[in-house]
OpenMM code with the backbone's topology and positions (N, CA, C; nanometers):
from openmm import Vec3, app, unit

residues = "MET ASN LYS SER THR GLN MET MET CYS CYS THR VAL LEU ALA VAL ALA ALA ALA VAL ALA PRO THR PHE ALA ASN ALA SER PRO ALA GLY ASP LYS LYS PHE LEU ALA THR ALA ALA GLN ALA ASP GLN ASN GLU ILE ALA LEU SER LYS LEU ALA GLN GLN LYS ALA SER ASN PRO ASP VAL LYS ALA PHE ALA GLY LYS MET VAL ASP GLU HIS THR GLN MET THR GLU THR MET LYS PRO PHE ALA THR SER ARG GLY LEU THR PRO PRO MET GLY PRO ASP ALA ASP HIS GLN LYS GLU LEU ASP LYS LEU ASN GLY LEU ASN GLY ALA ASP PHE ASP LYS GLU TYR MET SER GLN MET VAL THR ASP HIS THR LYS ALA LEU SER ALA PHE THR SER GLU ALA LYS SER SER ASN ASP PRO LYS LEU LYS ALA ALA VAL ILE ASP GLY LYS THR HIS VAL ALA ALA HIS LYS ASN MET ALA TYR ASP LEU LYS LYS LYS LEU".split()
positions = [
    Vec3(-2.1688, -4.7874, 0.6972),
    Vec3(-2.0588, -4.7309, 0.7718),
    Vec3(-2.0608, -4.7872, 0.9136),
    Vec3(-1.9421, -4.8245, 0.9628),
    Vec3(-1.9408, -4.8751, 1.1000),
    Vec3(-1.9381, -4.7587, 1.1979),
    Vec3(-1.9581, -4.7901, 1.3219),
    Vec3(-1.9741, -4.6876, 1.4249),
    Vec3(-1.8494, -4.5997, 1.4399),
    Vec3(-1.7309, -4.6583, 1.4330),
    Vec3(-1.6095, -4.5777, 1.4494),
    Vec3(-1.5889, -4.4834, 1.3305),
    Vec3(-1.6256, -4.5250, 1.2111),
    Vec3(-1.6144, -4.4376, 1.0948),
    Vec3(-1.7117, -4.3213, 1.1066),
    Vec3(-1.8325, -4.3502, 1.1540),
    Vec3(-1.9310, -4.2436, 1.1740),
    Vec3(-1.8810, -4.1434, 1.2775),
    Vec3(-1.8240, -4.1930, 1.3850),
    Vec3(-1.7715, -4.1045, 1.4899),
    Vec3(-1.6576, -4.0172, 1.4342),
    Vec3(-1.5707, -4.0781, 1.3534),
    Vec3(-1.4583, -4.0046, 1.2955),
    Vec3(-1.5102, -3.8946, 1.2028),
    Vec3(-1.6074, -3.9255, 1.1198),
    Vec3(-1.6651, -3.8263, 1.0284),
    Vec3(-1.7290, -3.7120, 1.1070),
    Vec3(-1.8027, -3.7453, 1.2100),
    Vec3(-1.8670, -3.6416, 1.2919),
    Vec3(-1.7625, -3.5529, 1.3582),
    Vec3(-1.6546, -3.6127, 1.4055),
    Vec3(-1.5479, -3.5366, 1.4700),
    Vec3(-1.4826, -3.4419, 1.3692),
    Vec3(-1.4527, -3.4918, 1.2510),
    Vec3(-1.3902, -3.4087, 1.1482),
    Vec3(-1.4818, -3.2927, 1.1108),
    Vec3(-1.6107, -3.3202, 1.0928),
    Vec3(-1.7061, -3.2147, 1.0593),
    Vec3(-1.7176, -3.1120, 1.1716),
    Vec3(-1.7172, -3.1565, 1.2946),
    Vec3(-1.7270, -3.0648, 1.4080),
    Vec3(-1.6041, -2.9739, 1.4158),
    Vec3(-1.4864, -3.0310, 1.3958),
    Vec3(-1.3644, -2.9515, 1.3982),
    Vec3(-1.3644, -2.8514, 1.2820),
    Vec3(-1.4050, -2.8978, 1.1637),
    Vec3(-1.4105, -2.8089, 1.0471),
    Vec3(-1.5077, -2.6942, 1.0712),
    Vec3(-1.6209, -2.7236, 1.1299),
    Vec3(-1.7207, -2.6194, 1.1571),
    Vec3(-1.6679, -2.5190, 1.2596),
    Vec3(-1.5917, -2.5668, 1.3553),
    Vec3(-1.5375, -2.4774, 1.4576),
    Vec3(-1.4255, -2.3898, 1.4024),
    Vec3(-1.3455, -2.4448, 1.3123),
    Vec3(-1.2300, -2.3732, 1.2601),
    Vec3(-1.2678, -2.2814, 1.1441),
    Vec3(-1.3673, -2.3140, 1.0661),
    Vec3(-1.4033, -2.2378, 0.9465),
    Vec3(-1.4255, -2.0890, 0.9729),
    Vec3(-1.4979, -2.0499, 1.0785),
    Vec3(-1.5152, -1.9059, 1.1006),
    Vec3(-1.3835, -1.8329, 1.1239),
    Vec3(-1.2860, -1.8997, 1.1854),
    Vec3(-1.1564, -1.8372, 1.2087),
    Vec3(-1.0907, -1.8013, 1.0770),
    Vec3(-1.0906, -1.8962, 0.9827),
    Vec3(-1.0295, -1.8694, 0.8536),
    Vec3(-1.1132, -1.7730, 0.7715),
    Vec3(-1.2411, -1.7800, 0.7820),
    Vec3(-1.3281, -1.6912, 0.7045),
    Vec3(-1.3102, -1.5466, 0.7483),
    Vec3(-1.2847, -1.5244, 0.8773),
    Vec3(-1.2708, -1.3880, 0.9279),
    Vec3(-1.1291, -1.3345, 0.9162),
    Vec3(-1.0320, -1.4223, 0.9004),
    Vec3(-0.8936, -1.3775, 0.8962),
    Vec3(-0.8666, -1.2910, 0.7737),
    Vec3(-0.9097, -1.3345, 0.6575),
    Vec3(-0.8801, -1.2618, 0.5354),
    Vec3(-0.9512, -1.1270, 0.5271),
    Vec3(-1.0812, -1.1188, 0.5567),
    Vec3(-1.1438, -0.9864, 0.5519),
    Vec3(-1.0785, -0.8849, 0.6462),
    Vec3(-1.0377, -0.9298, 0.7630),
    Vec3(-0.9698, -0.8385, 0.8555),
    Vec3(-0.8352, -0.7961, 0.7976),
    Vec3(-0.7657, -0.8907, 0.7359),
    Vec3(-0.6383, -0.8586, 0.6711),
    Vec3(-0.6582, -0.7647, 0.5537),
    Vec3(-0.7649, -0.7884, 0.4761),
    Vec3(-0.7962, -0.7002, 0.3634),
    Vec3(-0.8217, -0.5586, 0.4128),
    Vec3(-0.8978, -0.5473, 0.5192),
    Vec3(-0.9323, -0.4147, 0.5727),
    Vec3(-0.8070, -0.3422, 0.6210),
    Vec3(-0.7196, -0.4155, 0.6890),
    Vec3(-0.5955, -0.3548, 0.7380),
    Vec3(-0.5088, -0.3101, 0.6204),
    Vec3(-0.4988, -0.3950, 0.5188),
    Vec3(-0.4216, -0.3584, 0.4003),
    Vec3(-0.4782, -0.2329, 0.3353),
    Vec3(-0.6098, -0.2286, 0.3175),
    Vec3(-0.6735, -0.1143, 0.2517),
    Vec3(-0.6489, 0.0156, 0.3285),
    Vec3(-0.6528, 0.0083, 0.4605),
    Vec3(-0.6244, 0.1270, 0.5420),
    Vec3(-0.4788, 0.1699, 0.5242),
    Vec3(-0.3883, 0.0737, 0.5231),
    Vec3(-0.2461, 0.1021, 0.5053),
    Vec3(-0.2192, 0.1606, 0.3673),
    Vec3(-0.2786, 0.1004, 0.2642),
    Vec3(-0.2572, 0.1478, 0.1274),
    Vec3(-0.3130, 0.2891, 0.1084),
    Vec3(-0.4300, 0.3154, 0.1662),
    Vec3(-0.4903, 0.4490, 0.1545),
    Vec3(-0.4006, 0.5538, 0.2197),
    Vec3(-0.3459, 0.5201, 0.3356),
    Vec3(-0.2568, 0.6144, 0.4032),
    Vec3(-0.1286, 0.6333, 0.3248),
    Vec3(-0.0741, 0.5250, 0.2719),
    Vec3(0.0487, 0.5346, 0.1927),
    Vec3(0.0280, 0.6249, 0.0711),
    Vec3(-0.0872, 0.6106, 0.0048),
    Vec3(-0.1166, 0.6974, -0.1094),
    Vec3(-0.1183, 0.8441, -0.0671),
    Vec3(-0.1842, 0.8739, 0.0444),
    Vec3(-0.1900, 1.0128, 0.0916),
    Vec3(-0.0507, 1.0658, 0.1253),
    Vec3(0.0325, 0.9805, 0.1849),
    Vec3(0.1698, 1.0210, 0.2167),
    Vec3(0.2472, 1.0545, 0.0891),
    Vec3(0.2383, 0.9660, -0.0097),
    Vec3(0.3109, 0.9860, -0.1363),
    Vec3(0.2626, 1.1113, -0.2085),
    Vec3(0.1331, 1.1310, -0.2092),
    Vec3(0.0765, 1.2480, -0.2781),
    Vec3(0.1245, 1.3774, -0.2107),
    Vec3(0.1199, 1.3816, -0.0787),
    Vec3(0.1621, 1.5026, -0.0069),
    Vec3(0.3100, 1.5327, -0.0304),
    Vec3(0.3952, 1.4323, -0.0157),
    Vec3(0.5383, 1.4538, -0.0367),
    Vec3(0.5678, 1.4913, -0.1817),
    Vec3(0.4979, 1.4271, -0.2733),
    Vec3(0.5253, 1.4508, -0.4156),
    Vec3(0.4731, 1.5860, -0.4628),
    Vec3(0.3636, 1.6338, -0.4057),
    Vec3(0.3174, 1.7691, -0.4404),
    Vec3(0.4216, 1.8723, -0.3983),
    Vec3(0.4799, 1.8519, -0.2818),
    Vec3(0.5857, 1.9420, -0.2372),
    Vec3(0.7052, 1.9319, -0.3317),
    Vec3(0.7403, 1.8112, -0.3724),
    Vec3(0.8541, 1.7920, -0.4630),
    Vec3(0.8286, 1.8552, -0.6002),
    Vec3(0.7041, 1.8554, -0.6447),
    Vec3(0.6728, 1.9223, -0.7715),
    Vec3(0.7080, 2.0713, -0.7636),
    Vec3(0.6929, 2.1295, -0.6459),
    Vec3(0.7217, 2.2718, -0.6266),
    Vec3(0.8697, 2.2984, -0.6002),
    Vec3(0.9328, 2.2123, -0.5177),
    Vec3(1.0653, 2.2452, -0.4661),
    Vec3(1.1822, 2.1733, -0.5308),
    Vec3(1.1594, 2.0627, -0.5991),
    Vec3(1.2716, 1.9875, -0.6550),
    Vec3(1.3484, 2.0738, -0.7536),
    Vec3(1.4807, 2.0593, -0.7527),
    Vec3(1.5634, 2.1355, -0.8462),
    Vec3(1.5986, 2.0530, -0.9697),
    Vec3(1.6027, 1.9231, -0.9552),
    Vec3(1.6353, 1.8342, -1.0661),
    Vec3(1.5083, 1.8079, -1.1485),
    Vec3(1.5129, 1.8305, -1.2796),
    Vec3(1.3926, 1.8088, -1.3613),
    Vec3(1.3417, 1.6645, -1.3582),
    Vec3(1.4320, 1.5684, -1.3442),
    Vec3(1.3896, 1.4279, -1.3354),
    Vec3(1.3153, 1.4008, -1.2044),
    Vec3(1.3577, 1.4647, -1.0975),
    Vec3(1.2892, 1.4501, -0.9681),
    Vec3(1.1510, 1.5141, -0.9775),
    Vec3(1.1423, 1.6309, -1.0404),
    Vec3(1.0116, 1.6958, -1.0602),
    Vec3(0.9180, 1.6075, -1.1421),
    Vec3(0.9701, 1.5480, -1.2481),
    Vec3(0.8888, 1.4605, -1.3337),
    Vec3(0.8431, 1.3372, -1.2558),
    Vec3(0.9333, 1.2799, -1.1772),
    Vec3(0.8984, 1.1646, -1.0941),
    Vec3(0.7871, 1.2030, -0.9963),
    Vec3(0.8011, 1.3190, -0.9340),
    Vec3(0.7006, 1.3650, -0.8376),
    Vec3(0.5636, 1.3800, -0.9044),
    Vec3(0.5613, 1.4343, -1.0237),
    Vec3(0.4351, 1.4470, -1.0969),
    Vec3(0.3723, 1.3123, -1.1253),
    Vec3(0.4551, 1.2180, -1.1622),
    Vec3(0.4070, 1.0814, -1.1877),
    Vec3(0.3505, 1.0197, -1.0600),
    Vec3(0.4153, 1.0454, -0.9472),
    Vec3(0.3684, 0.9908, -0.8199),
    Vec3(0.2323, 1.0498, -0.7819),
    Vec3(0.2157, 1.1800, -0.8009),
    Vec3(0.0869, 1.2433, -0.7706),
    Vec3(-0.0223, 1.1801, -0.8567),
    Vec3(0.0036, 1.1706, -0.9862),
    Vec3(-0.0962, 1.1152, -1.0778),
    Vec3(-0.1298, 0.9697, -1.0463),
    Vec3(-0.0264, 0.8870, -1.0331),
    Vec3(-0.0507, 0.7433, -1.0166),
    Vec3(-0.1041, 0.7075, -0.8784),
    Vec3(-0.0600, 0.7771, -0.7746),
    Vec3(-0.1143, 0.7473, -0.6412),
    Vec3(-0.2567, 0.8012, -0.6266),
    Vec3(-0.2888, 0.9068, -0.6971),
    Vec3(-0.4272, 0.9540, -0.6993),
    Vec3(-0.5154, 0.8496, -0.7679),
    Vec3(-0.4669, 0.7931, -0.8771),
    Vec3(-0.5410, 0.6886, -0.9474),
    Vec3(-0.5542, 0.5630, -0.8609),
    Vec3(-0.4468, 0.5258, -0.7915),
    Vec3(-0.4527, 0.4073, -0.7042),
    Vec3(-0.5542, 0.4282, -0.5920),
    Vec3(-0.5608, 0.5506, -0.5400),
    Vec3(-0.6594, 0.5820, -0.4371),
    Vec3(-0.8001, 0.5574, -0.4904),
    Vec3(-0.8259, 0.6046, -0.6114),
    Vec3(-0.9588, 0.5865, -0.6724),
    Vec3(-0.9897, 0.4396, -0.6979),
    Vec3(-0.8903, 0.3633, -0.7384),
    Vec3(-0.9085, 0.2200, -0.7643),
    Vec3(-0.9452, 0.1449, -0.6370),
    Vec3(-0.8811, 0.1790, -0.5271),
    Vec3(-0.9021, 0.1064, -0.4015),
    Vec3(-1.0208, 0.1591, -0.3210),
    Vec3(-1.0673, 0.2796, -0.3538),
    Vec3(-1.1741, 0.3429, -0.2754),
    Vec3(-1.3001, 0.2562, -0.2618),
    Vec3(-1.3508, 0.1934, -0.3688),
    Vec3(-1.4720, 0.1121, -0.3518),
    Vec3(-1.4527, -0.0049, -0.2539),
    Vec3(-1.3338, -0.0630, -0.2546),
    Vec3(-1.3054, -0.1738, -0.1623),
    Vec3(-1.3027, -0.1231, -0.0184),
    Vec3(-1.2394, -0.0074, 0.0022),
    Vec3(-1.2314, 0.0509, 0.1362),
    Vec3(-1.3695, 0.0924, 0.1858),
    Vec3(-1.4479, 0.1556, 0.0992),
    Vec3(-1.5820, 0.2012, 0.1361),
    Vec3(-1.6708, 0.0834, 0.1740),
    Vec3(-1.6623, -0.0246, 0.0978),
    Vec3(-1.7462, -0.1422, 0.1261),
    Vec3(-1.7096, -0.2078, 0.2591),
    Vec3(-1.5897, -0.1772, 0.3094),
    Vec3(-1.5475, -0.2327, 0.4380),
    Vec3(-1.5580, -0.1312, 0.5507),
    Vec3(-1.6245, -0.0185, 0.5209),
    Vec3(-1.6517, 0.0806, 0.6242),
    Vec3(-1.5342, 0.1678, 0.6618),
    Vec3(-1.4328, 0.1771, 0.5766),
    Vec3(-1.3163, 0.2587, 0.6078),
    Vec3(-1.3385, 0.4032, 0.5655),
    Vec3(-1.2946, 0.4944, 0.6487),
    Vec3(-1.2966, 0.6365, 0.6156),
    Vec3(-1.1590, 0.6708, 0.5607),
    Vec3(-1.1528, 0.7274, 0.4408),
    Vec3(-1.0218, 0.7550, 0.3822),
    Vec3(-0.9471, 0.8642, 0.4585),
    Vec3(-0.8144, 0.8496, 0.4690),
    Vec3(-0.7351, 0.9548, 0.5338),
    Vec3(-0.7363, 1.0801, 0.4468),
    Vec3(-0.7210, 1.1929, 0.5102),
    Vec3(-0.7286, 1.3201, 0.4371),
    Vec3(-0.5927, 1.3867, 0.4203),
    Vec3(-0.4880, 1.3216, 0.4622),
    Vec3(-0.3551, 1.3803, 0.4492),
    Vec3(-0.2498, 1.2856, 0.5020),
    Vec3(-0.1271, 1.3335, 0.5134),
    Vec3(-0.0183, 1.2461, 0.5582),
    Vec3(-0.0316, 1.2082, 0.7057),
    Vec3(0.0278, 1.0942, 0.7404),
    Vec3(0.0307, 1.0539, 0.8811),
    Vec3(0.1372, 1.1365, 0.9545),
    Vec3(0.1489, 1.1162, 1.0848),
    Vec3(0.2388, 1.1988, 1.1671),
    Vec3(0.3849, 1.1872, 1.1216),
    Vec3(0.4300, 1.0653, 1.0895),
    Vec3(0.5690, 1.0482, 1.0460),
    Vec3(0.5960, 1.1223, 0.9148),
    Vec3(0.5005, 1.1162, 0.8243),
    Vec3(0.5205, 1.1841, 0.6966),
    Vec3(0.5002, 1.3351, 0.7079),
    Vec3(0.4251, 1.3787, 0.8059),
    Vec3(0.4156, 1.5229, 0.8313),
    Vec3(0.5511, 1.5745, 0.8781),
    Vec3(0.6189, 1.4959, 0.9626),
    Vec3(0.7545, 1.5332, 1.0063),
    Vec3(0.8490, 1.5379, 0.8866),
    Vec3(0.8332, 1.4410, 0.7964),
    Vec3(0.9169, 1.4388, 0.6760),
    Vec3(0.8877, 1.5607, 0.5883),
    Vec3(0.7607, 1.5964, 0.5767),
    Vec3(0.7240, 1.7175, 0.5016),
    Vec3(0.7894, 1.8409, 0.5625),
    Vec3(0.7850, 1.8503, 0.6956),
    Vec3(0.8464, 1.9639, 0.7642),
    Vec3(0.9970, 1.9680, 0.7374),
    Vec3(1.0594, 1.8506, 0.7418),
    Vec3(1.2026, 1.8409, 0.7145),
    Vec3(1.2315, 1.8845, 0.5706),
    Vec3(1.1533, 1.8320, 0.4760),
    Vec3(1.1729, 1.8667, 0.3353),
    Vec3(1.1514, 2.0156, 0.3098),
    Vec3(1.0577, 2.0759, 0.3808),
    Vec3(1.0326, 2.2192, 0.3651),
    Vec3(1.1546, 2.3029, 0.4013),
    Vec3(1.2389, 2.2501, 0.4881),
    Vec3(1.3597, 2.3220, 0.5289),
    Vec3(1.4782, 2.2981, 0.4373),
    Vec3(1.4619, 2.2144, 0.3361),
    Vec3(1.5716, 2.1830, 0.2448),
    Vec3(1.5489, 2.2468, 0.1087),
    Vec3(1.6576, 2.2656, 0.0366),
    Vec3(1.6511, 2.3208, -0.0990),
    Vec3(1.7518, 2.2505, -0.1888),
    Vec3(1.7322, 2.2666, -0.3192),
    Vec3(1.8291, 2.2175, -0.4170),
    Vec3(1.8528, 2.0682, -0.4089),
    Vec3(1.9802, 2.0324, -0.4247),
    Vec3(2.0191, 1.8915, -0.4267),
    Vec3(1.9874, 1.8219, -0.2942),
    Vec3(1.9966, 1.8952, -0.1833),
    Vec3(1.9650, 1.8347, -0.0531),
    Vec3(1.8183, 1.7913, -0.0491),
    Vec3(1.7297, 1.8766, -0.1007),
    Vec3(1.5876, 1.8411, -0.1072),
    Vec3(1.5687, 1.7176, -0.1948),
    Vec3(1.6266, 1.7222, -0.3137),
    Vec3(1.6082, 1.6130, -0.4094),
    Vec3(1.6536, 1.4794, -0.3506),
    Vec3(1.7695, 1.4775, -0.2865),
    Vec3(1.8231, 1.3537, -0.2288),
    Vec3(1.7330, 1.3020, -0.1160),
    Vec3(1.6885, 1.3914, -0.0297),
    Vec3(1.6033, 1.3493, 0.0826),
    Vec3(1.4692, 1.2964, 0.0328),
    Vec3(1.4096, 1.3665, -0.0618),
    Vec3(1.2812, 1.3224, -0.1181),
    Vec3(1.2955, 1.1852, -0.1836),
    Vec3(1.3975, 1.1676, -0.2655),
    Vec3(1.4133, 1.0396, -0.3347),
    Vec3(1.4458, 0.9273, -0.2363),
    Vec3(1.5202, 0.9570, -0.1327),
    Vec3(1.5484, 0.8576, -0.0301),
    Vec3(1.4191, 0.8119, 0.0368),
    Vec3(1.3315, 0.9079, 0.0674),
    Vec3(1.2031, 0.8755, 0.1278),
    Vec3(1.1173, 0.7938, 0.0319),
    Vec3(1.1247, 0.8242, -0.0968),
    Vec3(1.0466, 0.7492, -0.1962),
    Vec3(1.0915, 0.6036, -0.2045),
    Vec3(1.2213, 0.5807, -0.1956),
    Vec3(1.2725, 0.4422, -0.1962),
    Vec3(1.2214, 0.3688, -0.0727),
    Vec3(1.2331, 0.4317, 0.0428),
    Vec3(1.1880, 0.3703, 0.1681),
    Vec3(1.0386, 0.3402, 0.1646),
    Vec3(0.9590, 0.4402, 0.1266),
    Vec3(0.8133, 0.4230, 0.1257),
    Vec3(0.7685, 0.3169, 0.0262),
    Vec3(0.8265, 0.3174, -0.0927),
    Vec3(0.7839, 0.2204, -0.1938),
    Vec3(0.8325, 0.0792, -0.1620),
    Vec3(0.9427, 0.0671, -0.0903),
    Vec3(0.9884, -0.0650, -0.0452),
    Vec3(0.8873, -0.1228, 0.0531),
    Vec3(0.8429, -0.0410, 0.1482),
    Vec3(0.7423, -0.0855, 0.2456),
    Vec3(0.6102, -0.1171, 0.1760),
    Vec3(0.5695, -0.0314, 0.0843),
    Vec3(0.4429, -0.0529, 0.0137),
    Vec3(0.4473, -0.1804, -0.0700),
    Vec3(0.5594, -0.2049, -0.1352),
    Vec3(0.5715, -0.3266, -0.2168),
    Vec3(0.5577, -0.4514, -0.1308),
    Vec3(0.6141, -0.4474, -0.0136),
    Vec3(0.6010, -0.5599, 0.0795),
    Vec3(0.4546, -0.5820, 0.1173),
    Vec3(0.3832, -0.4748, 0.1468),
    Vec3(0.2412, -0.4845, 0.1834),
    Vec3(0.1577, -0.5374, 0.0666),
    Vec3(0.1825, -0.4878, -0.0535),
    Vec3(0.1076, -0.5334, -0.1712),
    Vec3(0.1377, -0.6801, -0.2004),
    Vec3(0.2630, -0.7207, -0.1862),
    Vec3(0.3014, -0.8592, -0.2119),
    Vec3(0.2315, -0.9526, -0.1139),
    Vec3(0.2307, -0.9157, 0.0114),
    Vec3(0.1653, -0.9965, 0.1143),
    Vec3(0.0151, -1.0067, 0.0893),
    Vec3(-0.0480, -0.8945, 0.0582),
    Vec3(-0.1926, -0.8925, 0.0345),
    Vec3(-0.2295, -0.9722, -0.0903),
    Vec3(-0.1467, -0.9653, -0.1934),
    Vec3(-0.1735, -1.0405, -0.3165),
    Vec3(-0.1751, -1.1909, -0.2892),
    Vec3(-0.0942, -1.2344, -0.1928),
    Vec3(-0.0888, -1.3771, -0.1575),
    Vec3(-0.2034, -1.4180, -0.0653),
    Vec3(-0.2503, -1.3265, 0.0185),
    Vec3(-0.3431, -1.3675, 0.1251),
    Vec3(-0.4902, -1.3365, 0.1005),
    Vec3(-0.5211, -1.2412, 0.0145),
    Vec3(-0.6615, -1.2033, -0.0045),
    Vec3(-0.7403, -1.3141, -0.0720),
    Vec3(-0.8617, -1.3354, -0.0223),
    Vec3(-0.9520, -1.4326, -0.0834),
    Vec3(-1.0587, -1.3652, -0.1687),
    Vec3(-1.0556, -1.2318, -0.1756),
    Vec3(-1.1504, -1.1551, -0.2559),
    Vec3(-1.0902, -1.1409, -0.3962),
    Vec3(-1.1467, -1.2098, -0.4956),
    Vec3(-1.0843, -1.2088, -0.6287),
    Vec3(-1.0754, -1.0700, -0.6930),
    Vec3(-1.1757, -0.9859, -0.6724),
    Vec3(-1.1707, -0.8514, -0.7315),
    Vec3(-1.0639, -0.7666, -0.6634),
    Vec3(-1.0574, -0.7733, -0.5309),
    Vec3(-0.9539, -0.6995, -0.4590),
    Vec3(-0.8166, -0.7525, -0.4974),
    Vec3(-0.8034, -0.8828, -0.5037),
    Vec3(-0.6749, -0.9435, -0.5378),
    Vec3(-0.6260, -0.8934, -0.6744),
    Vec3(-0.7154, -0.8847, -0.7721),
    Vec3(-0.6778, -0.8346, -0.9049),
    Vec3(-0.6305, -0.6896, -0.8970),
    Vec3(-0.7000, -0.6072, -0.8187),
    Vec3(-0.6609, -0.4670, -0.8022),
    Vec3(-0.5264, -0.4568, -0.7301),
    Vec3(-0.5051, -0.5434, -0.6332),
    Vec3(-0.3796, -0.5433, -0.5577),
    Vec3(-0.2633, -0.5838, -0.6487),
    Vec3(-0.2846, -0.6836, -0.7306),
    Vec3(-0.1782, -0.7279, -0.8215),
    Vec3(-0.1437, -0.6161, -0.9205),
    Vec3(-0.2450, -0.5470, -0.9706),
    Vec3(-0.2207, -0.4327, -1.0591),
    Vec3(-0.1456, -0.3228, -0.9842),
    Vec3(-0.1897, -0.2929, -0.8629),
    Vec3(-0.1225, -0.1915, -0.7816),
    Vec3(0.0208, -0.2293, -0.7504),
    Vec3(0.0428, -0.3581, -0.7244),
    Vec3(0.1776, -0.4077, -0.6939),
    Vec3(0.2717, -0.3807, -0.8115),
    Vec3(0.2216, -0.3972, -0.9326),
    Vec3(0.3024, -0.3713, -1.0518),
    Vec3(0.3464, -0.2250, -1.0552),
    Vec3(0.2537, -0.1343, -1.0257),
    Vec3(0.2866, 0.0088, -1.0239),
    Vec3(0.3849, 0.0416, -0.9118),
    Vec3(0.3603, -0.0133, -0.7933),
    Vec3(0.4475, 0.0159, -0.6789),
    Vec3(0.5885, -0.0363, -0.7048),
    Vec3(0.5999, -0.1540, -0.7640),
    Vec3(0.7326, -0.2085, -0.7963),
    Vec3(0.8043, -0.1173, -0.8960),
    Vec3(0.7319, -0.0692, -0.9963),
    Vec3(0.7916, 0.0230, -1.0935),
    Vec3(0.8340, 0.1525, -1.0255),
    Vec3(0.7498, 0.2043, -0.9340),
    Vec3(0.7836, 0.3269, -0.8607),
    Vec3(0.9118, 0.3071, -0.7795),
    Vec3(0.9196, 0.1930, -0.7123),
    Vec3(1.0370, 0.1643, -0.6298),
    Vec3(1.1626, 0.1612, -0.7166),
    Vec3(1.1550, 0.0936, -0.8299),
    Vec3(1.2716, 0.0845, -0.9185),
    Vec3(1.3101, 0.2212, -0.9743),
    Vec3(1.2118, 0.2998, -1.0149),
    Vec3(1.2403, 0.4350, -1.0657),
    Vec3(1.3041, 0.5207, -0.9566),
    Vec3(1.2506, 0.5125, -0.8358),
    Vec3(1.3035, 0.5920, -0.7249),
    Vec3(1.4470, 0.5515, -0.6939),
    Vec3(1.4711, 0.4223, -0.6907),
    Vec3(1.6054, 0.3721, -0.6613),
    Vec3(1.7047, 0.4191, -0.7684),
    Vec3(1.6668, 0.4038, -0.8945),
    Vec3(1.7555, 0.4449, -1.0038),
    Vec3(1.7820, 0.5953, -1.0015),
    Vec3(1.6799, 0.6738, -0.9770),
    Vec3(1.6944, 0.8183, -0.9740),
    Vec3(1.7784, 0.8621, -0.8530),
    Vec3(1.7577, 0.7981, -0.7409),
    Vec3(1.8350, 0.8314, -0.6203),
    Vec3(1.9843, 0.8081, -0.6461),
    Vec3(2.0178, 0.7000, -0.7162),
    Vec3(2.1587, 0.6692, -0.7446),
    Vec3(2.2235, 0.7763, -0.8334),
    Vec3(2.1436, 0.8428, -0.9173),
    Vec3(2.1969, 0.9436, -1.0094),
    Vec3(2.2211, 1.0786, -0.9431),
    Vec3(2.1612, 1.0988, -0.8265),
    Vec3(2.1714, 1.2308, -0.7610),
    Vec3(2.3030, 1.2482, -0.6867),
] * unit.nanometer
topology = app.Topology()
chain = topology.addChain("A")
for resn in residues:
    res = topology.addResidue(resn, chain)
    for name in ("N", "CA", "C"):
        topology.addAtom(name, app.Element.getBySymbol(name[0]), res)
């Protein structure tokens, strides 16, 4: 190898060594942020849906709410080992915005309750689907990525069910 080729190789290796930690740390931080967001979203859905199981007047809305409680509880359990391994403490209830939504829903009855709840479900699942789609593309952890892709399938189905049910109300 001539001297200029050796210098070029050394330069490329030095740049790669300097840049590698940046890329190595980007994905785990993104994974951790996603896991925190997903855990909170699950708690929000569970809280709103438990209320809907009690207050919804439409039997289809009640059935949807039951499905949301069951499936978001399962999603929480699926993601828990990933969150725990990254030092995350799981949320214990809805965030401030969803607490306000709960308060609003508590003041509604009948068709007004059903429409507001389903509207919130469309909004929440649209946001969640975006987060799952982004994480599925960016995660470098193969086990997490598989769980995210599975979760994305459920969230997409939830969004479609919510949208279809909202249109019927």
